[in-house]
C-alpha positions as CSV (number, residue, x, y, z in Angstrom):
1,X,-21.2,-15.5,16.4
2,X,-23.3,-12.9,14.6
3,X,-24.4,-9.8,16.5
4,X,-28.2,-9.6,17.1
5,X,-29.8,-6.5,15.7
6,X,-30.9,-5.6,19.3
7,X,-27.2,-5.2,20.1
8,X,-26.6,-2.7,17.4
9,X,-26.6,1.0,18.0
10,X,-28.7,2.4,15.1
11,X,-29.1,5.9,16.6
12,X,-26.9,7.6,14.0
13,X,-27.5,5.2,11.1
14,X,-28.5,6.5,7.7
15,X,-30.6,4.2,5.5
16,X,-30.3,3.6,1.8
17,X,-31.8,6.2,-0.5
18,X,-34.8,4.3,-2.0
19,X,-36.2,5.8,-5.2
20,X,-33.4,8.4,-5.5
21,X,-31.2,6.6,-8.0
22,X,-30.1,7.7,-10.5
23,X,-30.0,11.4,-9.4
24,X,-32.0,13.8,-11.4
25,X,-30.7,17.1,-10.1
26,X,-26.9,17.2,-10.4
27,X,-25.5,20.7,-10.4
28,X,-23.2,20.6,-13.5
29,X,-22.3,24.2,-13.1
30,X,-20.9,23.4,-9.7
31,X,-19.2,20.3,-11.0
32,X,-17.6,21.9,-14.1
33,X,-14.4,23.2,-12.5
34,X,-13.5,19.9,-10.7
35,X,-14.5,17.8,-13.7
36,X,-12.0,19.7,-15.8
37,X,-9.3,19.3,-13.3
38,X,-9.9,15.6,-12.9
39,X,-10.1,15.1,-16.7
40,X,-6.9,16.9,-17.3
41,X,-5.0,15.0,-14.5
42,X,-6.1,11.6,-15.6
43,X,-5.4,12.4,-19.3
44,X,-1.8,13.3,-18.4
45,X,-1.5,10.0,-16.5
46,X,-2.9,8.1,-19.5
47,X,-0.5,9.8,-21.9
48,X,2.2,8.4,-19.7
49,X,0.7,4.9,-20.1
50,X,0.5,5.4,-23.9
51,X,4.2,6.3,-24.0
52,X,5.2,3.2,-22.2
53,X,5.9,0.3,-24.7
54,X,6.0,-2.1,-21.7
55,X,3.4,-0.7,-19.3
56,X,2.4,-4.1,-18.0
57,X,6.0,-4.7,-16.8
58,X,6.6,-1.3,-15.4
59,X,3.2,-0.8,-13.7
60,X,2.7,-4.3,-12.3
61,X,3.9,-2.8,-8.9
62,X,1.0,-0.4,-8.9
63,X,-1.4,-3.3,-9.0
64,X,0.3,-4.8,-6.0
65,X,0.2,-1.5,-4.2
66,X,-3.6,-1.2,-4.9
67,X,-4.2,-4.7,-3.6
68,X,-2.4,-3.8,-0.3
69,X,-4.2,-0.5,0.2
70,X,-7.7,-1.6,-0.9
71,X,-7.5,-4.7,1.3
72,X,-6.1,-2.6,4.2
73,X,-9.2,-0.4,4.0
74,X,-11.2,-3.5,5.0
75,X,-9.0,-4.4,7.9
76,X,-6.8,-6.9,6.0
77,X,-3.2,-5.9,6.9
78,X,-0.3,-7.0,4.7
79,X,2.8,-5.3,3.4
80,X,4.2,-5.0,-0.1
81,X,7.2,-7.1,0.9
82,X,4.9,-9.9,2.2
83,X,2.9,-9.9,-1.0
84,X,6.0,-10.0,-3.2
85,X,7.6,-12.7,-1.1
86,X,4.4,-14.8,-1.3
87,X,4.5,-14.5,-5.0
88,X,8.1,-15.6,-5.1
89,X,7.2,-18.7,-3.1
90,X,3.7,-19.5,-4.5
91,X,2.7,-23.1,-4.6
92,X,-0.2,-25.1,-3.3
93,X,1.5,-25.7,0.1
94,X,2.2,-22.0,0.5
95,X,-1.4,-21.2,-0.2
96,X,-2.6,-23.3,2.8
97,X,0.1,-22.1,5.2
98,X,0.5,-18.4,4.5
99,X,-1.1,-15.8,6.8
100,X,-4.7,-15.2,5.9
101,X,-4.3,-11.5,5.4
102,X,-1.7,-12.1,2.7
103,X,-3.9,-14.6,0.9
104,X,-6.8,-12.1,0.9
105,X,-4.6,-9.4,-0.5
106,X,-3.3,-11.7,-3.2
107,X,-6.8,-12.7,-4.1
108,X,-7.8,-9.1,-4.6
109,X,-5.0,-8.6,-7.0
110,X,-5.8,-11.7,-8.9
111,X,-9.6,-11.0,-9.0
112,X,-8.9,-7.6,-10.5
113,X,-6.5,-9.0,-13.1
114,X,-9.0,-11.8,-14.0
115,X,-11.8,-9.2,-14.5
116,X,-9.5,-7.1,-16.7
117,X,-8.7,-10.2,-18.8
118,X,-12.4,-11.1,-19.1
119,X,-13.2,-7.6,-20.5
120,X,-10.2,-7.9,-22.9
121,X,-11.7,-11.2,-24.2
122,X,-15.0,-9.4,-25.0
123,X,-17.1,-9.9,-21.9
124,X,-19.2,-6.9,-20.9
125,X,-19.0,-5.1,-17.6
126,X,-21.9,-6.9,-16.0
127,X,-23.4,-8.4,-12.9
128,X,-22.0,-11.7,-13.9
129,X,-18.5,-10.3,-14.2
130,X,-18.8,-8.7,-10.7
131,X,-20.0,-11.9,-9.2
132,X,-17.1,-13.8,-10.8
133,X,-14.6,-11.3,-9.4
134,X,-16.3,-11.6,-6.0
135,X,-16.2,-15.4,-6.1
136,X,-12.5,-15.3,-6.8
137,X,-11.9,-12.6,-4.1
138,X,-13.5,-14.7,-1.4
139,X,-12.4,-18.1,-2.6
140,X,-10.0,-18.8,0.2
141,X,-9.6,-17.8,3.9
142,X,-12.0,-15.9,6.0
143,X,-14.2,-14.9,3.1
144,X,-14.9,-18.4,1.9
145,X,-17.8,-18.8,4.3
146,X,-19.5,-15.6,3.2
147,X,-21.2,-16.8,0.0
148,X,-18.6,-16.0,-2.7
149,X,-20.2,-14.9,-5.9
150,X,-23.7,-14.6,-4.4
151,X,-25.8,-11.6,-3.4
152,X,-26.6,-11.2,0.3
153,X,-29.6,-12.9,1.8
154,X,-29.5,-11.0,5.1
155,X,-29.4,-7.3,5.9
156,X,-25.8,-6.0,6.3
157,X,-24.5,-2.8,7.9
158,X,-21.6,-0.4,7.7
159,X,-20.2,0.1,11.2
160,X,-18.0,2.8,12.6
161,X,-14.7,2.2,14.5
162,X,-16.8,0.7,17.3
163,X,-18.3,-2.2,15.5
164,X,-21.8,-2.0,17.1
165,X,-22.2,1.7,16.1
166,X,-23.9,1.5,12.7
167,X,-23.2,4.3,10.3
168,X,-25.2,3.1,7.3
169,X,-27.9,0.6,6.5
170,X,-27.7,-0.6,2.8
171,X,-30.6,-1.7,0.7
172,X,-32.5,-4.7,2.0
173,X,-31.9,-8.1,0.4
174,X,-35.6,-8.1,-0.8
175,X,-35.0,-4.9,-2.8
176,X,-31.4,-5.6,-3.9
177,X,-32.0,-7.3,-7.3
178,X,-34.1,-4.4,-8.5
179,X,-31.4,-2.0,-7.2
180,X,-28.5,-3.8,-8.8
181,X,-30.5,-4.0,-12.1
182,X,-31.0,-0.3,-12.1
183,X,-27.3,0.2,-11.4
184,X,-26.1,-1.8,-14.4
185,X,-28.8,-0.3,-16.6
186,X,-27.3,3.1,-15.6
187,X,-23.7,1.9,-16.2
188,X,-24.6,0.6,-19.7
189,X,-27.1,3.2,-20.9
190,X,-26.6,6.5,-19.2
191,X,-25.2,9.4,-21.3
192,X,-23.6,11.1,-18.2
193,X,-19.9,12.1,-18.7
194,X,-17.8,9.1,-17.8
195,X,-16.1,10.5,-14.7
196,X,-19.5,11.5,-13.3
197,X,-21.0,8.2,-14.3
198,X,-18.2,6.3,-12.6
199,X,-18.6,8.5,-9.5
200,X,-22.3,7.8,-9.2
201,X,-22.0,4.1,-10.1
202,X,-19.3,3.6,-7.4
203,X,-21.2,5.2,-4.6
204,X,-24.4,3.4,-5.6
205,X,-22.6,0.1,-5.5
206,X,-21.3,0.8,-2.1
207,X,-24.8,2.0,-0.9
208,X,-26.4,-1.2,-2.2
209,X,-23.6,-3.3,-0.6
210,X,-24.8,-6.3,-2.5
211,X,-22.5,-9.0,-1.0
212,X,-22.2,-10.3,2.5
213,X,-18.5,-9.3,2.4
214,X,-15.9,-7.8,0.0
215,X,-18.1,-4.9,-1.2
216,X,-15.5,-2.2,-0.7
217,X,-12.9,-4.0,-2.7
218,X,-15.3,-4.9,-5.5
219,X,-16.6,-1.3,-5.6
220,X,-13.1,0.0,-6.1
221,X,-12.4,-2.5,-8.8
222,X,-15.5,-1.1,-10.5
223,X,-13.9,2.3,-10.8
224,X,-10.8,1.0,-12.7
225,X,-12.9,-1.2,-14.9
226,X,-15.4,1.5,-15.9
227,X,-12.7,4.1,-16.7
228,X,-10.7,1.5,-18.7
229,X,-13.8,0.1,-20.6
230,X,-14.8,3.6,-21.5
231,X,-11.4,4.5,-22.9
232,X,-10.6,7.1,-20.3
233,X,-7.4,5.2,-19.6
234,X,-5.8,3.1,-22.3
235,X,-4.5,0.5,-19.9
236,X,-6.2,-0.8,-16.8
237,X,-3.7,0.8,-14.4
238,X,-5.6,3.5,-12.5
239,X,-6.1,2.8,-8.9
240,X,-7.7,5.1,-6.4
241,X,-7.6,3.4,-3.0
242,X,-4.6,5.4,-1.8
243,X,-6.7,8.6,-1.7
244,X,-9.8,7.0,-0.4
245,X,-7.8,5.4,2.5
246,X,-6.3,8.7,3.5
247,X,-9.7,10.4,3.4
248,X,-11.8,7.4,4.7
249,X,-13.9,9.4,7.2
250,X,-14.8,12.0,4.5
251,X,-15.5,9.1,2.1
252,X,-18.0,7.6,4.5
253,X,-19.5,11.0,5.4
254,X,-20.0,11.7,1.7
255,X,-21.8,8.4,1.1
256,X,-24.0,9.0,4.1
257,X,-24.9,12.5,2.9
258,X,-26.0,11.1,-0.5
259,X,-28.7,9.0,1.3
260,X,-29.5,11.4,4.0
261,X,-29.5,14.7,2.1
262,X,-29.6,13.7,-1.6
263,X,-26.1,15.3,-1.8
264,X,-25.1,13.6,-5.1
265,X,-23.3,16.7,-6.4
266,X,-21.1,17.0,-3.3
267,X,-20.3,13.4,-3.6
268,X,-19.2,13.8,-7.2
269,X,-17.0,16.7,-6.2
270,X,-15.3,14.6,-3.6
271,X,-14.8,11.7,-6.1
272,X,-13.5,14.0,-8.9
273,X,-11.0,15.5,-6.4
274,X,-9.9,11.9,-5.6
275,X,-9.4,11.2,-9.3
276,X,-7.4,14.4,-9.8
277,X,-5.1,13.9,-6.8
278,X,-4.7,10.1,-7.3
279,X,-3.9,10.7,-11.0
280,X,-1.1,13.2,-10.0
281,X,0.3,10.7,-7.5
282,X,0.1,7.8,-9.9
283,X,1.8,9.8,-12.6
284,X,4.7,10.6,-10.2
285,X,5.1,7.0,-9.3
286,X,4.9,5.8,-12.9
287,X,7.5,8.4,-14.0
288,X,9.7,7.3,-11.1
289,X,9.4,3.6,-12.2
290,X,10.0,4.5,-15.8
291,X,13.1,6.6,-14.9
292,X,14.4,3.7,-12.8
293,X,13.9,1.3,-15.6
294,X,15.8,3.5,-18.1
295,X,18.6,3.9,-15.5
296,X,18.8,0.2,-14.9
297,X,18.9,-0.6,-18.6
298,X,22.3,1.1,-18.7
299,X,23.4,-0.5,-15.4
300,X,22.3,-4.0,-16.3
301,X,23.9,-3.8,-19.8
302,X,27.2,-2.6,-18.3
303,X,27.2,-5.1,-15.4
304,X,25.9,-8.2,-17.2
305,X,27.5,-7.7,-20.7
306,X,25.0,-10.1,-22.3
307,X,22.3,-10.3,-24.9
308,X,20.1,-11.4,-22.0
309,X,20.6,-8.2,-20.0
310,X,17.2,-6.7,-20.8
311,X,15.4,-10.1,-20.3
312,X,16.9,-10.1,-16.8
313,X,15.8,-6.6,-16.2
314,X,12.3,-7.3,-17.3
315,X,12.0,-10.4,-15.1
316,X,13.3,-8.5,-12.0
317,X,11.0,-5.5,-12.6
318,X,8.0,-8.0,-12.9
319,X,9.3,-10.0,-9.9
320,X,11.2,-7.6,-7.6
321,X,11.4,-10.3,-5.0
322,X,12.3,-13.7,-6.4
323,X,13.9,-17.1,-5.7
324,X,17.0,-17.8,-7.7
325,X,15.6,-21.1,-9.0
326,X,12.5,-19.3,-10.4
327,X,14.8,-16.8,-12.1
328,X,16.7,-19.6,-13.8
329,X,13.5,-21.4,-14.8
330,X,11.2,-18.6,-15.9
331,X,13.3,-15.8,-17.3
332,X,14.1,-17.6,-20.6
333,X,17.8,-17.2,-19.8
334,X,20.1,-20.2,-19.8
335,X,20.6,-21.6,-16.3
336,X,24.3,-20.9,-16.0
337,X,23.9,-17.4,-17.4
338,X,21.1,-16.6,-14.9
339,X,23.1,-17.9,-12.0
340,X,26.0,-15.7,-13.1
341,X,23.7,-12.7,-13.3
342,X,22.5,-12.9,-9.7
343,X,26.1,-13.1,-8.5
344,X,27.1,-10.0,-10.5
345,X,24.0,-8.0,-9.5
346,X,24.6,-8.9,-5.9
347,X,28.2,-7.8,-6.1
348,X,27.1,-4.5,-7.5
349,X,24.5,-4.1,-4.8
350,X,21.7,-4.0,-7.4
351,X,20.1,-6.9,-5.6
352,X,19.9,-7.6,-1.9
353,X,20.1,-11.1,-0.4
354,X,16.9,-11.6,1.7
355,X,17.4,-15.3,2.5
356,X,20.4,-17.5,1.8
357,X,19.9,-20.9,0.2
358,X,19.1,-23.7,2.6
359,X,18.9,-27.3,1.6
360,X,16.7,-27.5,-1.4
361,X,15.4,-24.0,-0.9
362,X,16.9,-21.5,-3.3
363,X,18.2,-18.1,-2.2
364,X,15.7,-15.2,-2.1
365,X,16.7,-11.8,-3.6
366,X,15.1,-8.4,-3.6
367,X,15.4,-5.5,-6.1
368,X,15.1,-2.8,-3.4
369,X,15.3,0.3,-5.7
370,X,11.9,-0.6,-7.2
371,X,10.3,-1.8,-4.0
372,X,11.1,1.5,-2.3
373,X,9.1,3.4,-4.9
374,X,5.9,1.5,-4.2
375,X,6.2,0.3,-0.6
376,X,3.2,1.5,1.5
């Protein structure tokens, strides 16, 4: 049952900053130092991406990690292991029977990937693309009743830890279309430096809160898509939710201060710090994944002694939890050879048996060395 507005505590609420977007008085002198740090950090991360000949395989775990953390920020609790196991078992029956939090996290991951594919196919970063991502994000489970792909028609609120204590009142539905038009005009036409532009666009999206639900997740997708579309990152593998989750209270305070005190510069400093620190963290994880891959190339070649050794390695890196029947069907390795591989890798403790085979259900294996690097 929806809460009546009379039941809400609006005493400390901050309202949307009408007529203050885009900001006209950013202090670039104050922003310069942190902008340089963020630019340097993300450039070093991107150089790592450019040096990876198979970044999609190696960094697929980062997309899973982002899906888990970004969804967790909205109260959707799932684990990396649950997501990977779901993907190993995915079929229509599993979709309807899996825990709703797992479904919502999976949908976030797939909505982000679909948006990236749409941009690769030539579609612009637009309201239509964001609506499509939102429609996919809320296509199943609890979000399905909250107008997937449509802008809000009723006022929404950002609450504190006590749900009736309102922290922020976004733009009204009546003013929303004008606000969202201004946002995408800014994204497409502003000459602001791209990290500054992304910072401002993200907080404006969150302040507009254009959808009934799912705004935080779509707003964080926007960060990745803007940086990638602008060429700041050469592959769409920069995810920032880890830092924002750890500093969630500061994140909300910074957003409130934009509307209450016109503190756009201070918000940008917070965001640029997030980009710097997350870039450093992402680089460390990516380097660890790459090192593990190089180490496992030697191990798999020695253990498997087959021309299919690297095919097996690539499949397992892409699917670090998998059913044995999927490995034999989807890895492009002959069935008998694939079955022999799982036995050998299990014997060498490179794989862990999660579930034994039972009736028609194939055994479930986990590649724990990779999962440990990205488990959150």
